[in-house]
BATISE-623273 format. One record per residue: x, y, z of N, C-alpha, C, O, CB in turn; residue in three letters. Coordinates in nm, 4 decimals. Glycine has a CB too. Layout:
N
ATOM/X/Y/Z/X/Y/Z/X/Y/Z/X/Y/Z/X/Y/Z/ALA $
...
This chain:
108
ATOM/-2.1910/0.8116/-2.9305/-2.1236/0.8874/-2.8273/-1.9821/0.8329/-2.8104/-1.9521/0.7196/-2.8481/-2.2021/0.8815/-2.6938/MET $
ATOM/-1.8969/0.9161/-2.7532/-1.7589/0.8733/-2.7369/-1.7084/0.9017/-2.5965/-1.7821/0.9443/-2.5076/-1.6701/0.9417/-2.8389/ASP $
ATOM/-1.5815/0.8764/-2.5812/-1.5138/0.8888/-2.4519/-1.5303/1.0271/-2.3904/-1.5606/1.0376/-2.2715/-1.3666/0.8579/-2.4675/TYR $
ATOM/-1.5112/1.1338/-2.4685/-1.5193/1.2691/-2.4113/-1.6607/1.3019/-2.3644/-1.6780/1.3679/-2.2620/-1.4735/1.3732/-2.5143/SER $
ATOM/-1.7616/1.2566/-2.4379/-1.9006/1.2765/-2.3952/-1.9280/1.2016/-2.2647/-1.9956/1.2526/-2.1753/-1.9985/1.2293/-2.5053/ASP $
ATOM/-1.8748/1.0814/-2.2557/-1.8926/1.0000/-2.1357/-1.8341/1.0706/-2.0138/-1.8986/1.0774/-1.9092/-1.8272/0.8620/-2.1539/LEU $
ATOM/-1.7138/1.1225/-2.0265/-1.6468/1.1899/-1.9150/-1.7219/1.3163/-1.8751/-1.7365/1.3441/-1.7561/-1.5016/1.2241/-1.9521/ILE $
ATOM/-1.7698/1.3933/-1.9723/-1.8458/1.5153/-1.9413/-1.9706/1.4814/-1.8607/-2.0018/1.5486/-1.7624/-1.8849/1.5897/-2.0709/LYS $
ATOM/-2.0411/1.3782/-1.9021/-2.1642/1.3421/-1.8321/-2.1356/1.2842/-1.6939/-2.2113/1.3080/-1.5998/-2.2440/1.2421/-1.9145/GLN $
ATOM/-2.0279/1.2090/-1.6813/-1.9913/1.1554/-1.5501/-1.9475/1.2661/-1.4558/-1.9765/1.2620/-1.3362/-1.8800/1.0517/-1.5639/LEU $
ATOM/-1.8780/1.3647/-1.5096/-1.8261/1.4740/-1.4282/-1.9337/1.5559/-1.3605/-1.9116/1.6110/-1.2527/-1.7427/1.5633/-1.5117/GLY $
ATOM/-2.0506/1.5643/-1.4232/-2.1578/1.6413/-1.3613/-2.2197/1.5597/-1.2487/-2.2913/1.4623/-1.2721/-2.2652/1.6811/-1.4659/SER $
ATOM/-2.1908/1.6011/-1.1271/-2.2461/1.5351/-1.0099/-2.1550/1.4326/-0.9449/-2.1665/1.4081/-0.8248/-2.3717/1.4699/-1.0465/GLY $
ATOM/-2.0652/1.3723/-1.0207/-1.9784/1.2687/-0.9650/-1.8308/1.3059/-0.9751/-1.7440/1.2226/-0.9492/-2.0029/1.1367/-1.0358/LEU $
ATOM/-1.8023/1.4286/-1.0120/-1.6653/1.4726/-1.0346/-1.5720/1.4549/-0.9171/-1.4522/1.4343/-0.9367/-1.6657/1.6133/-1.0729/GLY $
ATOM/-1.6230/1.4622/-0.7959/-1.5368/1.4490/-0.6776/-1.4840/1.3073/-0.6586/-1.3854/1.2870/-0.5878/-1.6127/1.4912/-0.5535/ARG $
ATOM/-1.5474/1.2109/-0.7201/-1.5029/1.0722/-0.7065/-1.4037/1.0324/-0.8155/-1.3433/0.9254/-0.8091/-1.6225/0.9787/-0.7097/GLN $
ATOM/-1.3873/1.1190/-0.9156/-1.2953/1.0916/-1.0254/-1.1702/1.1757/-1.0067/-1.1767/1.2986/-1.0059/-1.3616/1.1207/-1.1629/ILE $
ATOM/-1.0568/1.1097/-0.9917/-0.9296/1.1783/-0.9767/-0.8815/1.2302/-1.1116/-0.8391/1.3452/-1.1230/-0.8249/1.0851/-0.9145/LEU $
ATOM/-0.8882/1.1459/-1.2127/-0.8433/1.1819/-1.3472/-0.9025/1.0829/-1.4461/-0.9603/0.9811/-1.4080/-0.6875/1.1837/-1.3566/ALA $
ATOM/-0.8870/1.1143/-1.5723/-0.9302/1.0240/-1.6775/-0.8369/1.0395/-1.7955/-0.7682/1.1407/-1.8093/-1.0769/1.0514/-1.7188/PHE $
ATOM/-0.8350/0.9390/-1.8797/-0.7440/0.9397/-1.9928/-0.8005/0.8465/-2.0983/-0.8857/0.7622/-2.0704/-0.6000/0.8973/-1.9508/ASP $
ATOM/-0.7513/0.8635/-2.2196/-0.7857/0.7702/-2.3255/-0.6595/0.6954/-2.3641/-0.5548/0.7567/-2.3845/-0.8482/0.8433/-2.4484/TYR $
ATOM/-0.6683/0.5657/-2.3743/-0.5527/0.4845/-2.4111/-0.5801/0.4101/-2.5408/-0.6640/0.3202/-2.5457/-0.5176/0.3854/-2.2988/SER $
ATOM/-0.5077/0.4491/-2.6466/-0.5205/0.3758/-2.7727/-0.4698/0.2339/-2.7568/-0.5268/0.1397/-2.8118/-0.4442/0.4470/-2.8851/GLU $
ATOM/-0.3622/0.2195/-2.6812/-0.3025/0.0873/-2.6594/-0.4018/-0.0089/-2.5944/-0.4101/-0.1258/-2.6323/-0.1770/0.0995/-2.5723/GLU $
ATOM/-0.4767/0.0412/-2.4962/-0.5753/-0.0424/-2.4277/-0.7098/-0.0430/-2.4986/-0.7942/-0.1286/-2.4720/-0.5934/0.0050/-2.2852/LEU $
ATOM/-0.7297/0.0523/-2.5889/-0.8546/0.0577/-2.6633/-0.9725/0.1027/-2.5814/-1.0831/0.0505/-2.5957/-0.8840/-0.0743/-2.7207/GLY $
ATOM/-0.9487/0.2018/-2.4936/-1.0602/0.2487/-2.4139/-1.0269/0.3633/-2.3216/-0.9178/0.4202/-2.3247/-1.1135/0.1380/-2.3351/GLY $
ATOM/-1.1238/0.3945/-2.2405/-1.1187/0.5051/-2.1463/-1.0724/0.4534/-2.0107/-1.1251/0.3547/-1.9592/-1.2565/0.5745/-2.1349/CYS $
ATOM/-0.9735/0.5212/-1.9537/-0.9274/0.4903/-1.8187/-0.9829/0.5948/-1.7240/-0.9677/0.7147/-1.7473/-0.7718/0.4853/-1.8112/LEU $
ATOM/-1.0466/0.5504/-1.6183/-1.1007/0.6410/-1.5176/-1.0311/0.6090/-1.3858/-1.0405/0.4976/-1.3343/-1.2575/0.6273/-1.5050/ILE $
ATOM/-0.9615/0.7082/-1.3327/-0.8887/0.6919/-1.2068/-0.9761/0.7468/-1.0948/-1.0149/0.8636/-1.0978/-0.7491/0.7646/-1.2108/TYR $
ATOM/-1.0072/0.6636/-0.9963/-1.0969/0.7031/-0.8884/-1.0200/0.7535/-0.7670/-0.9046/0.7170/-0.7446/-1.1856/0.5866/-0.8487/LEU $
ATOM/-1.0865/0.8375/-0.6901/-1.0298/0.8864/-0.5646/-1.0500/0.7765/-0.4607/-1.1566/0.7665/-0.3998/-1.0966/1.0227/-0.5191/VAL $
ATOM/-0.9479/0.6951/-0.4410/-0.9516/0.5864/-0.3430/-0.8143/0.5741/-0.2785/-0.7148/0.6184/-0.3358/-0.9941/0.4515/-0.4094/THR $
ATOM/-0.8081/0.5144/-0.1600/-0.6782/0.4978/-0.0940/-0.5797/0.4124/-0.1741/-0.4587/0.4332/-0.1655/-0.6983/0.4361/0.0419/PRO $
ATOM/-0.6308/0.3165/-0.2520/-0.5420/0.2258/-0.3244/-0.5297/0.2575/-0.4731/-0.4716/0.1784/-0.5473/-0.5903/0.0853/-0.3080/ASN $
ATOM/-0.5822/0.3700/-0.5183/-0.5658/0.4114/-0.6571/-0.6387/0.3255/-0.7583/-0.5766/0.2727/-0.8505/-0.4233/0.4127/-0.6905/GLY $
ATOM/-0.7672/0.3107/-0.7433/-0.8491/0.2301/-0.8338/-0.8521/0.2896/-0.9748/-0.8605/0.4112/-0.9924/-0.9916/0.2179/-0.7791/CYS $
ATOM/-0.8452/0.2018/-1.0741/-0.8568/0.2408/-1.2140/-0.9631/0.1538/-1.2794/-0.9653/0.0322/-1.2608/-0.7201/0.2277/-1.2880/THR $
ATOM/-1.0518/0.2176/-1.3565/-1.1524/0.1450/-1.4334/-1.1181/0.1584/-1.5814/-1.0857/0.2679/-1.6275/-1.2967/0.1987/-1.4036/LEU $
ATOM/-1.1249/0.0499/-1.6554/-1.1052/0.0525/-1.7999/-1.2391/0.0270/-1.8667/-1.3043/-0.0743/-1.8414/-0.9991/-0.0527/-1.8449/LEU $
ATOM/-1.2793/0.1204/-1.9524/-1.4045/0.1070/-2.0263/-1.3688/0.0967/-2.1746/-1.3306/0.1974/-2.2343/-1.5022/0.2286/-1.9984/ILE $
ATOM/-1.3798/-0.0207/-2.2358/-1.3417/-0.0386/-2.3757/-1.4277/0.0433/-2.4722/-1.5474/0.0626/-2.4505/-1.3503/-0.1846/-2.4121/PRO $
ATOM/-1.3632/0.0911/-2.5797/-1.4317/0.1697/-2.6826/-1.5564/0.1011/-2.7361/-1.6612/0.1640/-2.7501/-1.3376/0.1980/-2.7965/ASP $
ATOM/-1.5452/-0.0273/-2.7658/-1.6565/-0.0994/-2.8271/-1.7810/-0.0958/-2.7400/-1.8931/-0.0860/-2.7899/-1.6171/-0.2434/-2.8544/GLU $
ATOM/-1.7602/-0.1037/-2.6107/-1.8742/-0.1012/-2.5193/-1.9330/0.0397/-2.5134/-2.0550/0.0559/-2.5116/-1.8324/-0.1486/-2.3779/ILE $
ATOM/-1.8471/0.1413/-2.5104/-1.8958/0.2798/-2.5103/-1.9778/0.3060/-2.6357/-2.0856/0.3648/-2.6282/-1.7778/0.3798/-2.5011/ILE $
ATOM/-1.9274/0.2628/-2.7511/-1.9947/0.2886/-2.8784/-2.1291/0.2174/-2.8907/-2.2250/0.2745/-2.9426/-1.9056/0.2468/-2.9922/GLU $
ATOM/-2.1365/0.0939/-2.8437/-2.2577/0.0144/-2.8637/-2.3588/0.0224/-2.7503/-2.4770/-0.0055/-2.7704/-2.2202/-0.1270/-2.8839/HIS $
ATOM/-2.3134/0.0603/-2.6312/-2.4038/0.0594/-2.5154/-2.3826/0.1830/-2.4291/-2.3726/0.1736/-2.3068/-2.3827/-0.0678/-2.4313/LYS $
ATOM/-2.3761/0.2974/-2.4928/-2.3414/0.4214/-2.4231/-2.4292/0.4465/-2.3007/-2.3771/0.4699/-2.1916/-2.3526/0.5385/-2.5183/TYR $
ATOM/-2.5598/0.4421/-2.3168/-2.6507/0.4715/-2.2052/-2.6349/0.3706/-2.0914/-2.6376/0.4076/-1.9740/-2.7959/0.4723/-2.2541/ASP $
ATOM/-2.6186/0.2439/-2.1268/-2.5982/0.1406/-2.0247/-2.4659/0.1613/-1.9512/-2.4583/0.1438/-1.8296/-2.6016/0.0008/-2.0886/ASP $
ATOM/-2.3616/0.1989/-2.0260/-2.2306/0.2251/-1.9651/-2.2410/0.3411/-1.8675/-2.1889/0.3343/-1.7562/-2.1244/0.2554/-2.0733/VAL $
ATOM/-2.3077/0.4470/-1.9091/-2.3226/0.5646/-1.8241/-2.3968/0.5288/-1.6950/-2.3548/0.5690/-1.5865/-2.3971/0.6763/-1.8995/LEU $
ATOM/-2.5049/0.4548/-1.7057/-2.5803/0.4121/-1.5867/-2.4959/0.3229/-1.4969/-2.4961/0.3382/-1.3747/-2.7083/0.3382/-1.6279/SER $
ATOM/-2.4246/0.2307/-1.5575/-2.3409/0.1383/-1.4809/-2.2297/0.2139/-1.4075/-2.2022/0.1859/-1.2908/-2.2801/0.0312/-1.5738/MET $
ATOM/-2.1662/0.3088/-1.4751/-2.0596/0.3865/-1.4119/-2.1130/0.4734/-1.2991/-2.0504/0.4839/-1.1936/-1.9892/0.4733/-1.5152/LEU $
ATOM/-2.2274/0.5353/-1.3205/-2.2865/0.6171/-1.2133/-2.3137/0.5326/-1.0895/-2.2828/0.5732/-0.9775/-2.4172/0.6836/-1.2615/ARG $
ATOM/-2.3713/0.4158/-1.1104/-2.3989/0.3264/-0.9971/-2.2686/0.2822/-0.9314/-2.2593/0.2765/-0.8088/-2.4799/0.2030/-1.0433/ALA $
ATOM/-2.1696/0.2514/-1.0117/-2.0399/0.2050/-0.9600/-1.9702/0.3142/-0.8793/-1.9101/0.2857/-0.7758/-1.9492/0.1595/-1.0755/ARG $
ATOM/-1.9778/0.4381/-0.9256/-1.9110/0.5490/-0.8578/-1.9803/0.5878/-0.7279/-1.9186/0.6491/-0.6407/-1.9041/0.6689/-0.9495/LEU $
ATOM/-2.1064/0.5533/-0.7141/-2.1782/0.5840/-0.5901/-2.1459/0.4835/-0.4797/-2.1743/0.5091/-0.3627/-2.3288/0.5862/-0.6157/LYS $
ATOM/-2.0869/0.3697/-0.5159/-2.0493/0.2677/-0.4170/-1.9221/0.3080/-0.3452/-1.8486/0.3960/-0.3900/-2.0307/0.1304/-0.4841/ASN $
ATOM/-1.8977/0.2430/-0.2342/-1.7721/0.2609/-0.1618/-1.6627/0.1894/-0.2407/-1.6696/0.0682/-0.2612/-1.7819/0.2059/-0.0143/ASP $
ATOM/-1.5626/0.2639/-0.2845/-1.4576/0.2082/-0.3690/-1.3296/0.1767/-0.2927/-1.2255/0.1530/-0.3540/-1.4268/0.3034/-0.4805/ASN $
ATOM/-1.3359/0.1760/-0.1600/-1.2149/0.1620/-0.0788/-1.1416/0.0301/-0.1028/-1.0185/0.0284/-0.1035/-1.2501/0.1738/0.0674/ALA $
ATOM/-1.2124/-0.0781/-0.1221/-1.1465/-0.2073/-0.1365/-1.1186/-0.2492/-0.2789/-1.0733/-0.3611/-0.3029/-1.2278/-0.3103/-0.0726/GLY $
ATOM/-1.1449/-0.1615/-0.3734/-1.1337/-0.1959/-0.5144/-0.9974/-0.1547/-0.5682/-0.9432/-0.0513/-0.5290/-1.2456/-0.1292/-0.5954/VAL $
ATOM/-0.9431/-0.2346/-0.6568/-0.8150/-0.2015/-0.7183/-0.8363/-0.1618/-0.8643/-0.8703/-0.0468/-0.8919/-0.7168/-0.3208/-0.7081/SER $
ATOM/-0.8172/-0.2538/-0.9572/-0.8355/-0.2241/-1.0994/-0.9455/-0.3140/-1.1548/-0.9485/-0.4342/-1.1281/-0.7023/-0.2438/-1.1789/HIS $
ATOM/-1.0361/-0.2540/-1.2327/-1.1466/-0.3303/-1.2900/-1.1630/-0.2962/-1.4371/-1.1268/-0.1876/-1.4824/-1.2773/-0.3027/-1.2138/GLU $
ATOM/-1.2182/-0.3916/-1.5101/-1.2451/-0.3759/-1.6525/-1.3939/-0.3993/-1.6744/-1.4498/-0.4973/-1.6252/-1.1585/-0.4744/-1.7388/ILE $
ATOM/-1.4581/-0.3089/-1.7485/-1.5985/-0.3294/-1.7828/-1.6046/-0.4273/-1.8992/-1.5423/-0.4055/-2.0031/-1.6693/-0.1940/-1.8188/LEU $
ATOM/-1.6795/-0.5344/-1.8813/-1.6921/-0.6361/-1.9854/-1.8381/-0.6495/-2.0268/-1.9293/-0.6124/-1.9530/-1.6367/-0.7722/-1.9365/THR $
ATOM/-1.8573/-0.7029/-2.1452/-1.9903/-0.7306/-2.1981/-1.9933/-0.8785/-2.2341/-1.9449/-0.9194/-2.3396/-2.0245/-0.6394/-2.3229/ASP $
ATOM/-2.0505/-0.9571/-2.1449/-2.0571/-1.1009/-2.1655/-2.2037/-1.1403/-2.1773/-2.2834/-1.1154/-2.0868/-1.9868/-1.1784/-2.0495/VAL $
ATOM/-2.2377/-1.2015/-2.2888/-2.3760/-1.2433/-2.3137/-2.4728/-1.1272/-2.2970/-2.5804/-1.1422/-2.2391/-2.4150/-1.3572/-2.2197/ASN $
ATOM/-2.4333/-1.0113/-2.3485/-2.5155/-0.8902/-2.3485/-2.5403/-0.8339/-2.2085/-2.6353/-0.7581/-2.1886/-2.6476/-0.9189/-2.4147/ASP $
ATOM/-2.4574/-0.8695/-2.1126/-2.4654/-0.8179/-1.9757/-2.3364/-0.7441/-1.9426/-2.2273/-0.7997/-1.9550/-2.4908/-0.9330/-1.8736/GLU $
ATOM/-2.3494/-0.6185/-1.9003/-2.2325/-0.5416/-1.8588/-2.1962/-0.5775/-1.7156/-2.2827/-0.5909/-1.6290/-2.2585/-0.3896/-1.8720/LEU $
ATOM/-2.0665/-0.5926/-1.6929/-2.0203/-0.6305/-1.5596/-1.8768/-0.5823/-1.5401/-1.7928/-0.5955/-1.6291/-2.0299/-0.7844/-1.5391/GLU $
ATOM/-1.8503/-0.5261/-1.4219/-1.7127/-0.4928/-1.3864/-1.6469/-0.6184/-1.3340/-1.7002/-0.6862/-1.2462/-1.7064/-0.3775/-1.2810/PHE $
ATOM/-1.5297/-0.6489/-1.3889/-1.4537/-0.7643/-1.3422/-1.3186/-0.7161/-1.2931/-1.2585/-0.6270/-1.3532/-1.4374/-0.8710/-1.4545/LYS $
ATOM/-1.2707/-0.7739/-1.1847/-1.1370/-0.7363/-1.1380/-1.0330/-0.7718/-1.2436/-1.0391/-0.8775/-1.3064/-1.1037/-0.8063/-1.0038/PRO $
ATOM/-0.9382/-0.6815/-1.2615/-0.8275/-0.7117/-1.3521/-0.7431/-0.8206/-1.2876/-0.7193/-0.8165/-1.1669/-0.7416/-0.5839/-1.3830/ALA $
ATOM/-0.6980/-0.9169/-1.3653/-0.6127/-1.0219/-1.3088/-0.4858/-0.9622/-1.2484/-0.4443/-0.8528/-1.2867/-0.5763/-1.1256/-1.4167/PRO $
ATOM/-0.4263/-1.0313/-1.1573/-0.3031/-0.9839/-1.0931/-0.1888/-0.9917/-1.1936/-0.1201/-1.0935/-1.2027/-0.2700/-1.0676/-0.9651/ALA $
ATOM/-0.1690/-0.8858/-1.2678/-0.0621/-0.8774/-1.3671/0.0149/-0.7497/-1.3427/-0.0233/-0.6683/-1.2587/-0.1182/-0.8819/-1.5125/LYS $
ATOM/0.1216/-0.7326/-1.4150/0.2083/-0.6167/-1.3942/0.1376/-0.4851/-1.4250/0.1597/-0.3854/-1.3563/0.3327/-0.6289/-1.4800/ALA $
ATOM/0.0535/-0.4842/-1.5266/-0.0124/-0.3596/-1.5649/-0.1571/-0.3861/-1.6027/-0.1959/-0.4991/-1.6324/0.0618/-0.2921/-1.6814/THR $
ATOM/-0.2353/-0.2803/-1.6011/-0.3734/-0.2916/-1.6471/-0.3752/-0.3263/-1.7952/-0.4667/-0.3942/-1.8418/-0.4513/-0.1604/-1.6210/LEU $
ATOM/-0.2751/-0.2805/-1.8694/-0.2648/-0.3124/-2.0115/-0.2552/-0.4617/-2.0360/-0.3197/-0.5136/-2.1271/-0.1450/-0.2433/-2.0718/GLY $
ATOM/-0.1758/-0.5315/-1.9563/-0.1657/-0.6766/-1.9685/-0.3002/-0.7414/-1.9398/-0.3422/-0.8333/-2.0101/-0.0583/-0.7318/-1.8733/ASP $
ATOM/-0.3667/-0.6934/-1.8373/-0.4969/-0.7481/-1.8003/-0.5992/-0.7216/-1.9091/-0.6803/-0.8087/-1.9405/-0.5445/-0.6890/-1.6676/ALA $
ATOM/-0.5964/-0.6016/-1.9672/-0.6924/-0.5677/-2.0721/-0.6747/-0.6588/-2.1918/-0.7731/-0.6997/-2.2534/-0.6771/-0.4215/-2.1144/ALA $
ATOM/-0.5536/-0.6906/-2.2249/-0.5282/-0.7810/-2.3360/-0.5895/-0.9174/-2.3140/-0.6323/-0.9824/-2.4094/-0.3807/-0.7949/-2.3584/GLY $
ATOM/-0.5943/-0.9617/-2.1902/-0.6532/-1.0910/-2.1576/-0.8049/-1.0851/-2.1478/-0.8734/-1.1782/-2.1903/-0.5962/-1.1422/-2.0280/ASP $
ATOM/-0.8578/-0.9776/-2.0928/-0.9993/-0.9714/-2.0577/-1.0885/-0.9143/-2.1673/-1.2008/-0.9614/-2.1851/-1.0159/-0.8901/-1.9347/GLU $
ATOM/-1.0417/-0.8149/-2.2404/-1.1284/-0.7445/-2.3340/-1.1068/-0.7992/-2.4737/-1.0009/-0.7798/-2.5334/-1.1022/-0.5925/-2.3303/VAL $
ATOM/-1.2059/-0.8665/-2.5245/-1.1985/-0.9241/-2.6573/-1.3201/-0.8760/-2.7364/-1.4272/-0.8576/-2.6786/-1.1923/-1.0803/-2.6513/LYS $
ATOM/-1.3054/-0.8552/-2.8678/-1.4179/-0.8039/-2.9469/-1.5464/-0.8839/-2.9295/-1.6549/-0.8260/-2.9330/-1.3807/-0.8022/-3.0920/PRO $
ATOM/-1.5372/-1.0132/-2.9112/-1.6578/-1.0946/-2.8957/-1.7356/-1.0578/-2.7705/-1.8556/-1.0841/-2.7621/-1.6215/-1.2416/-2.8920/ALA $
ATOM/-1.6686/-0.9973/-2.6733/-1.7357/-0.9603/-2.5499/-1.8039/-0.8247/-2.5614/-1.8774/-0.7848/-2.4710/-1.6369/-0.9589/-2.4354/GLN $
ATOM/-1.7814/-0.7551/-2.6687/-1.8210/-0.6145/-2.6751/-1.9374/-0.5906/-2.7685/-1.9258/-0.5116/-2.8621/-1.7050/-0.5304/-2.7180/CYS $
ATOM/-2.0465/-0.6552/-2.7460/-2.1679/-0.6213/-2.8134/-2.2000/-0.6992/-2.9326/-2.3030/-0.6756/-2.9958/-2.1653/-0.4884/-2.8487/GLY $
């Protein structure tokens, strides 16, 4: 499965919580912009989507059902075979944070 399949499945039932979505080759993944007061963005790396599609979908559904008011930018990581959203470090852009946080060894 890929990014477009993921977005289609997320959109059914949870579309009101997603402001927009995009694919970033530079970041190597799917960006999901949430409807929040502070403009939350989630980065889902390609490698995780490809290797753990069903787990990613379940994790995103659970994440989108939570109150996202206090959340800023997060990156989905795969550490020791466990998926976890981690806050992006305080850097100028999510791209800078993705370069630090998302490494192939973490992705399955």
